[in-house]
C-alpha positions as CSV (number, residue, x, y, z in Angstrom):
1,X,-15.7,-19.2,18.1
2,X,-14.2,-22.6,19.2
3,X,-10.9,-22.9,17.2
4,X,-11.6,-26.6,16.8
5,X,-14.4,-25.6,14.4
6,X,-11.7,-24.0,12.2
7,X,-9.9,-27.3,11.8
8,X,-10.5,-29.5,8.7
9,X,-11.6,-33.1,9.2
10,X,-8.1,-34.2,8.2
11,X,-6.4,-31.8,10.6
12,X,-8.5,-33.0,13.5
13,X,-7.9,-36.6,12.6
14,X,-4.2,-36.0,12.6
15,X,-4.3,-34.4,16.0
16,X,-6.5,-37.1,17.5
17,X,-4.1,-39.7,16.2
18,X,-1.4,-38.0,18.3
19,X,-3.4,-38.1,21.5
20,X,-4.7,-34.5,21.3
21,X,-7.2,-33.7,24.1
22,X,-9.9,-31.6,22.4
23,X,-12.1,-30.9,25.4
24,X,-9.2,-29.6,27.5
25,X,-8.0,-27.5,24.6
26,X,-11.4,-26.0,24.0
27,X,-11.7,-25.0,27.6
28,X,-8.3,-23.3,27.6
29,X,-9.0,-21.6,24.3
30,X,-12.3,-20.2,25.6
31,X,-10.6,-19.0,28.8
32,X,-8.0,-17.3,26.6
33,X,-10.6,-15.6,24.4
34,X,-12.6,-14.3,27.4
35,X,-9.6,-13.2,29.5
36,X,-10.4,-15.9,32.1
37,X,-7.1,-17.8,32.0
38,X,-5.5,-18.0,35.5
39,X,-1.9,-16.6,35.7
40,X,1.1,-18.9,35.5
41,X,2.1,-17.8,39.0
42,X,1.3,-20.3,41.7
43,X,-0.8,-19.6,44.7
44,X,0.0,-20.3,48.3
45,X,2.8,-19.6,50.8
46,X,6.2,-20.2,49.2
47,X,9.3,-20.8,51.2
48,X,12.8,-22.1,50.4
49,X,13.3,-25.9,51.1
50,X,13.5,-26.7,54.8
51,X,17.0,-27.6,56.2
52,X,17.8,-31.2,55.7
53,X,15.0,-31.8,53.1
54,X,17.6,-32.0,50.2
55,X,20.7,-34.1,50.8
56,X,23.6,-35.3,48.8
57,X,24.0,-39.1,48.4
58,X,26.6,-40.6,50.7
59,X,30.1,-40.9,48.9
60,X,31.1,-44.3,47.7
61,X,34.1,-44.2,50.1
62,X,31.7,-44.4,53.1
63,X,30.0,-47.5,54.4
64,X,26.6,-46.0,53.6
65,X,27.7,-45.1,50.1
66,X,29.0,-48.6,49.5
67,X,25.7,-50.1,50.7
68,X,23.6,-47.8,48.4
69,X,26.0,-48.6,45.5
70,X,25.5,-52.4,46.1
71,X,21.7,-52.0,46.2
72,X,21.8,-50.1,42.9
73,X,24.2,-52.7,41.3
74,X,21.8,-55.5,42.4
75,X,18.9,-53.8,40.6
76,X,21.0,-53.4,37.4
77,X,22.2,-57.0,37.5
78,X,18.6,-58.0,37.9
79,X,17.6,-56.0,34.8
80,X,15.0,-54.0,36.7
81,X,16.0,-50.5,35.5
82,X,15.5,-48.6,32.2
83,X,16.5,-45.3,30.7
84,X,13.8,-42.8,29.4
85,X,15.0,-40.0,27.1
86,X,13.1,-36.9,26.1
87,X,13.9,-36.4,22.4
88,X,11.1,-34.1,21.2
89,X,13.1,-31.0,20.4
90,X,14.7,-29.7,17.2
91,X,18.1,-28.2,17.5
92,X,17.5,-24.9,15.9
93,X,21.1,-23.7,16.8
94,X,22.4,-26.8,15.0
95,X,20.8,-26.3,11.7
96,X,17.2,-27.3,12.6
97,X,18.1,-31.0,13.0
98,X,16.7,-33.4,15.6
99,X,18.7,-32.8,18.8
100,X,19.3,-36.5,19.5
101,X,20.9,-37.2,16.1
102,X,23.3,-34.2,16.3
103,X,27.0,-35.3,16.8
104,X,27.9,-34.7,20.5
105,X,31.4,-36.1,19.6
106,X,32.7,-36.5,16.0
107,X,30.7,-39.2,14.3
108,X,28.7,-40.0,17.5
109,X,25.3,-38.5,18.2
110,X,23.7,-37.9,21.6
111,X,21.6,-41.0,21.1
112,X,24.5,-43.0,19.8
113,X,26.5,-42.2,23.0
114,X,23.6,-43.2,25.3
115,X,23.2,-46.5,23.4
116,X,26.9,-47.1,23.7
117,X,26.7,-46.6,27.4
118,X,23.7,-49.0,27.7
119,X,25.5,-51.6,25.5
120,X,28.5,-51.5,27.9
121,X,26.1,-51.8,30.9
122,X,24.4,-54.8,29.3
123,X,27.7,-56.5,28.6
124,X,28.8,-56.0,32.2
125,X,25.6,-57.1,33.9
126,X,24.4,-59.7,31.4
127,X,21.0,-58.0,31.3
128,X,19.5,-55.8,28.6
129,X,19.2,-52.1,29.6
130,X,15.9,-51.0,28.0
131,X,15.7,-47.6,26.4
132,X,12.5,-45.6,26.0
133,X,12.6,-42.6,23.7
134,X,9.8,-40.0,23.6
135,X,9.9,-38.2,20.3
136,X,7.6,-35.5,18.9
137,X,5.9,-35.9,15.5
138,X,8.8,-33.9,14.0
139,X,11.6,-36.0,15.5
140,X,10.0,-39.5,15.3
141,X,10.9,-40.7,11.8
142,X,14.4,-39.1,11.6
143,X,15.1,-40.7,15.0
144,X,14.0,-44.2,13.8
145,X,16.1,-43.8,10.7
146,X,19.1,-42.7,12.8
147,X,18.8,-45.7,15.1
148,X,18.7,-48.1,12.2
149,X,22.2,-46.9,11.2
150,X,23.8,-47.3,14.6
151,X,26.1,-50.2,15.4
152,X,24.2,-51.3,18.5
153,X,21.7,-53.3,16.5
154,X,21.4,-55.9,19.3
155,X,19.7,-53.3,21.4
156,X,16.9,-52.7,18.9
157,X,14.5,-55.1,20.5
158,X,15.2,-53.4,23.9
159,X,14.4,-49.9,22.5
160,X,10.9,-48.4,22.4
161,X,10.2,-45.2,20.6
162,X,6.9,-43.4,21.1
163,X,5.4,-40.1,20.1
164,X,4.1,-37.4,22.4
165,X,1.0,-35.5,21.7
166,X,0.6,-32.2,19.8
167,X,-1.6,-29.1,19.9
168,X,-2.3,-26.2,17.5
169,X,-1.1,-22.7,18.3
170,X,-3.6,-19.9,18.8
171,X,-3.6,-16.2,18.3
172,X,-3.9,-14.0,21.4
173,X,-7.7,-13.6,20.8
174,X,-8.2,-17.4,21.0
175,X,-8.6,-18.0,17.3
176,X,-6.7,-20.7,15.4
177,X,-3.3,-19.6,14.1
178,X,-2.3,-20.6,10.6
179,X,1.0,-19.8,8.9
180,X,1.4,-17.9,5.7
181,X,0.7,-21.1,3.7
182,X,-2.6,-21.6,5.5
183,X,-1.3,-24.6,7.5
184,X,-2.0,-25.1,11.2
185,X,1.1,-24.6,13.4
186,X,1.6,-27.5,15.9
187,X,3.7,-27.6,19.0
188,X,4.5,-30.2,21.6
189,X,2.5,-29.5,24.8
190,X,5.5,-29.6,27.1
191,X,7.4,-32.5,28.6
192,X,4.6,-33.0,31.1
193,X,2.9,-34.8,28.2
194,X,5.3,-37.7,29.0
195,X,3.0,-39.0,31.7
196,X,-0.1,-39.6,29.5
197,X,2.0,-40.5,26.5
198,X,3.7,-43.3,28.4
199,X,0.4,-45.0,29.0
200,X,-1.3,-44.1,25.7
201,X,1.5,-45.4,23.6
202,X,2.0,-48.7,25.5
203,X,5.6,-47.7,26.4
204,X,4.9,-48.1,30.2
205,X,3.3,-51.5,29.7
206,X,6.2,-52.5,27.4
207,X,8.7,-51.6,30.2
208,X,6.8,-53.3,33.0
209,X,6.3,-56.5,30.9
210,X,10.1,-56.6,30.8
211,X,10.4,-56.4,34.5
212,X,11.4,-52.8,34.7
213,X,10.6,-51.4,38.1
214,X,12.6,-48.1,37.9
215,X,13.1,-45.5,35.2
216,X,15.6,-42.7,34.9
217,X,14.3,-39.8,32.8
218,X,16.7,-37.3,31.3
219,X,16.8,-34.8,28.4
220,X,18.6,-36.2,25.4
221,X,21.2,-33.4,25.4
222,X,22.2,-34.1,29.1
223,X,24.8,-36.9,28.8
224,X,25.8,-36.4,32.4
225,X,22.7,-38.4,33.4
226,X,23.4,-42.1,33.7
227,X,22.2,-45.1,35.6
228,X,24.5,-44.4,38.6
229,X,24.2,-47.3,41.1
230,X,24.6,-45.1,44.1
231,X,21.8,-42.8,43.2
232,X,19.6,-45.8,42.1
233,X,20.3,-47.5,45.4
234,X,19.3,-44.4,47.3
235,X,16.1,-44.2,45.4
236,X,15.2,-47.8,46.0
237,X,16.0,-47.5,49.7
238,X,13.9,-44.4,50.1
239,X,10.8,-46.3,49.0
240,X,9.7,-43.0,47.3
241,X,7.8,-42.9,44.1
242,X,10.0,-40.2,42.5
243,X,13.5,-38.9,43.1
244,X,14.4,-35.4,41.8
245,X,18.1,-34.6,41.1
246,X,18.9,-31.0,41.9
247,X,22.3,-29.3,41.4
248,X,24.0,-26.2,42.9
249,X,22.8,-23.0,41.2
250,X,25.5,-20.9,39.4
251,X,25.1,-17.3,38.3
252,X,22.9,-17.2,35.2
253,X,21.1,-20.5,35.9
254,X,17.4,-20.3,35.3
255,X,14.5,-22.7,35.6
256,X,12.6,-24.6,38.1
257,X,13.6,-25.2,41.7
258,X,12.4,-27.0,44.7
259,X,10.3,-24.8,47.0
260,X,8.0,-25.5,49.9
261,X,4.4,-24.5,49.0
262,X,1.8,-24.6,51.7
263,X,4.0,-27.0,53.7
264,X,4.9,-29.4,50.8
265,X,8.2,-29.5,48.9
266,X,7.5,-29.3,45.2
267,X,9.2,-28.4,41.9
268,X,8.1,-24.8,41.0
269,X,8.9,-23.5,37.5
270,X,11.0,-20.3,37.4
271,X,8.2,-18.3,35.7
272,X,5.6,-19.6,38.2
273,X,7.2,-18.2,41.4
274,X,5.4,-15.2,42.9
275,X,7.0,-12.0,41.7
276,X,7.8,-11.0,45.2
277,X,9.7,-14.2,46.0
278,X,13.5,-14.0,45.7
279,X,14.5,-17.1,43.9
280,X,18.1,-16.6,44.9
281,X,17.1,-17.8,48.3
282,X,17.1,-21.3,46.9
283,X,20.7,-22.4,46.2
284,X,19.8,-25.4,43.9
285,X,17.7,-25.9,40.8
286,X,15.9,-28.8,39.1
287,X,18.0,-30.5,36.5
288,X,15.0,-32.3,34.9
289,X,16.7,-35.6,35.7
290,X,14.0,-37.7,37.5
291,X,13.9,-41.2,38.8
292,X,10.5,-42.9,38.7
293,X,9.1,-46.0,40.2
294,X,7.3,-47.4,37.2
295,X,4.2,-48.6,38.9
296,X,3.6,-45.0,40.3
297,X,3.2,-43.7,36.7
298,X,0.2,-45.9,35.8
299,X,-2.4,-43.3,36.8
300,X,-3.7,-39.9,35.7
301,X,-2.0,-36.7,37.0
302,X,-3.9,-33.4,37.0
303,X,-1.0,-31.3,35.8
304,X,-1.9,-27.7,35.3
305,X,-1.6,-26.0,31.9
306,X,0.8,-23.0,31.6
307,X,0.4,-20.3,29.0
308,X,3.4,-19.7,26.8
309,X,3.6,-16.8,24.4
310,X,6.0,-17.0,21.5
311,X,6.7,-15.2,18.2
312,X,6.1,-17.5,15.2
313,X,6.4,-16.1,11.6
314,X,6.5,-12.6,12.9
315,X,3.2,-13.0,14.9
316,X,2.6,-13.5,18.6
317,X,1.1,-16.9,19.3
318,X,-0.1,-18.7,22.4
319,X,0.4,-22.3,23.3
320,X,-0.5,-24.4,26.3
321,X,2.1,-26.6,28.0
322,X,2.3,-29.0,30.9
323,X,5.7,-29.7,32.6
324,X,6.8,-33.0,34.1
325,X,8.3,-31.6,37.2
326,X,4.8,-30.9,38.6
327,X,4.4,-34.6,39.2
328,X,6.4,-33.9,42.4
329,X,3.1,-32.3,43.6
330,X,1.4,-35.7,43.6
331,X,4.1,-38.4,44.2
332,X,6.0,-39.2,47.4
333,X,9.3,-37.5,46.5
334,X,13.0,-37.9,47.5
335,X,15.3,-35.0,46.8
336,X,18.9,-35.7,45.9
337,X,21.6,-33.0,45.5
338,X,24.0,-34.0,42.8
339,X,27.2,-32.4,41.4
340,X,27.3,-30.4,38.2
341,X,28.9,-33.5,36.5
342,X,25.4,-35.0,36.4
343,X,24.1,-31.9,34.5
344,X,25.8,-31.3,31.2
345,X,23.1,-29.7,28.9
346,X,24.0,-28.7,25.4
347,X,21.8,-25.8,24.1
348,X,24.3,-24.1,21.8
349,X,27.4,-24.8,19.7
350,X,29.4,-23.0,22.4
351,X,28.0,-25.3,25.0
352,X,29.1,-28.3,23.0
353,X,32.6,-27.0,22.4
354,X,33.0,-26.3,26.1
355,X,31.9,-29.8,27.0
356,X,34.0,-31.7,24.5
357,X,36.8,-32.5,27.0
358,X,34.3,-33.8,29.5
359,X,32.4,-35.9,26.9
360,X,35.7,-37.4,25.8
361,X,36.4,-38.4,29.4
362,X,33.0,-40.0,29.6
363,X,32.9,-41.7,26.2
364,X,36.5,-42.3,25.3
365,X,37.9,-45.5,24.0
366,X,37.0,-47.4,27.2
367,X,33.5,-46.7,28.6
368,X,33.2,-47.2,32.3
369,X,29.5,-47.5,33.3
370,X,29.5,-48.8,36.9
């Protein structure tokens, strides 16, 4: 039975209002029920990145680094760059609150710190630095309320919040999962949902109408990601449509990484590598900090759906997700190796405590942005 038939009219209306794709969902649910879902593992010949395909940006002390820095500064002073933050997650390890409103420093949330950085940038350049925030249904209203209480009220007209889609969880047999109260259980269909959500919500049009030509995308809990002029200048000069920041891999690091698949360098998720491939052969990993040329995003991307199995309410459930890194399969991509100072993720309270000294350096009494 199609699980969509088990939804009430109100439930379906709610989902459609969030940009739910019923046809794709029904196809996936049928494949799950019949055992026809393809594996998450990618197909093709997989190799480590070729030598020279991933390079660090020239240091600012070199003539080339100075030139790239100047190009990036010019773009910032022209007001042609915006920041795009992924804020769809709930911080379960921080009391189930919205991650973006959790204090990264005493009295200053992750979003507050990003806004302070953008306010300092706007003061220096004389140009607004637009901020786009992708929320989930669960994080949207709390985020709007939090932003209203922040001191950077002058940035409100330069901030665009939008909501990503949602999808119901299924049981392993393909039937609709309901919790103990009888309610459907929704999940965000992965951060790959950013790409259609930008267009559906009007966020991409909003940015382009303001002259934004380049967007930096980062997770809300990674305060290492900033509109660095040198990296921006490199991206602009490359004439690529996408630039991926990768960082040196340390013991215990997991996740996606750049790999050559059938002759093309792509981001491959950690769980999608062939079992026989030794991921330690790749010394860097994807930080999920991506630079986009805004006009390159105004199209449909055939991202694949991955199957994710989780335990919810003591039961195994299945959800389908798309991941934004796969856009590297379709866009002309530049690959930049950055230092670990660009990647400061906070997943646990221990992470936050360990990063406090670095965050105080970045967001102390005087905020240096350029």
